Residue, then its C-alpha position, 0 to 999 in steps of 0.5 A: m569710050r562711051r556706047v550708047g545702047a537702045l531707048l531701053l539700055l537697063m532691059v534685058l530683051t530691049v538692049a541692041l548689042g553696042a558693037p558685034a563681036a569680032c570676027g570669027d567670033e559671032l556666036a561665041p558665047a563670051a563674046i556675045a556676053e561682053a557685047m549686051r555688057q558694052a551696049r548697055y554703057s551710057d553718060g545718060f540715057a532716059v525712057r517713057m513707057n505705058i505698061t498695061l497689066v493683063a491678067p491670066t483672065g484676059q482682064r485688062s488694066l488702065p495704063i500705067k506711066l512711068s520714066i525712068v533716067g540712068q547711067m550705066d558704064a563699067a564700074g556699075g549703074r545708077l537709076v530712078i523710076r519715077g511713076i507719072a500716072p495714074e495719080r496712085i503712083r504719080n511722082r512715087f520714085i524708086a532709086a536703085e544703084r550697083i557698084g561693080a558687082g556688088p548687090i543692087r540696092a533700092v530706096a523709095y520716096r515720094e516727090s522728093a528724096a529730100a523729105g525721106c526715103a526708105q529702104a525699097d526691095p530690088l526684086m519687088p514689082v516695079f507699081d504692081s507691075n512684071l517689072v522689076v528692079w534687079d532685073l533692070f540692071a541684068p547681072w547676068w551678062s557678067w555670070p562665068e561661062p556663059r554657054m550655047v544650048g542650040t537655036a529656036r525660033v521667037a515670032e518669025d526671027d531665028c536666034v541662038n540661046l545662051r545660057l548664062r548661070t550663078d552659084s551665088t545662093a543668095s541671088p533670087i534668079r540661078e539661071v538665064v536663058s537669052c535667045v539672041d537674033a545674032n544677026r541683028h544682035l538683039p535679045l529676042r527672048t529671055q526667062l528667068f529661072d530660080g534655084r530649083h529652075t523654076l520659070v520666074r518670069t519670060v522677057v519677049v520682044d513683041e515689035t522693034m524699031r530701028q534707031e536714028s543710030g542704026r541700031i535695032a531696038a524693042r518698041k513694045f516688049s511683054i512680061t510674063g510671070a510665074d502665074q501668067a499675068v502679063s505685062e505688056i510694055e510700050v516705049y512712047s519716047g525716049d532720048e538715048d544722049y539725056h544730061v542727067p540733072a544734078g540731084t537725080f541720084a540724090a537718094l542714092d548718094t544720103a542712102a548710107a544708113v539704109w544700106n547699113h541696115a539692108n536685108h534685101a541687098i541681092p547680089 
């Protein structure tokens, strides 16, 4: 059965749950995690966003614009990120995929995949922002034994903290704490920690919107890095029922040689 989530299906803090947990299990950690996984499923989605970089000194950059097209289901996911503006990122592409519970793999290319592509690191920031390809797949929702660790308040909204951990030493992120608004089924804040429990990134919803489907999604959110640099992200258009054109994922279809030599494939 198809489930289409929010405009930013791929972002952990901007995806609305596709369905609430069963009656009596609303706050069961495993039920929340399962609902989050299912909410990300889509035959096709497209989104465009502005990203403003804010340095720790408060200096603000001119916004960069990019688009993301993708598909997600129980078998895995694929996405393509395209730079729109300014000129230095125009028609620069990053394509990434995850098959099942396997590694997240990425390639980068310019103008067209037919001109050749190169291995890309899914842990690197996208176009100098705090947006990270690895995060877009939100692999932590599949980590075993999620636990509830109290409640919190993000801005004016109450939420419950869900802690998810992995024992995989290959993972750059070993623990995630996501604070979920249980009434609106919306994660409001997600904190990502490394193996030493050092906070690596924090994603916070700043402004929400109601979609035509009735689901609540984030229109604005921010990502704060360990260096306190902030990426302010605003969604300005999107399509939950996007028909993905043939050839969109051509770079992934022809990247076998890249995968064979990958040393940045992180589960």
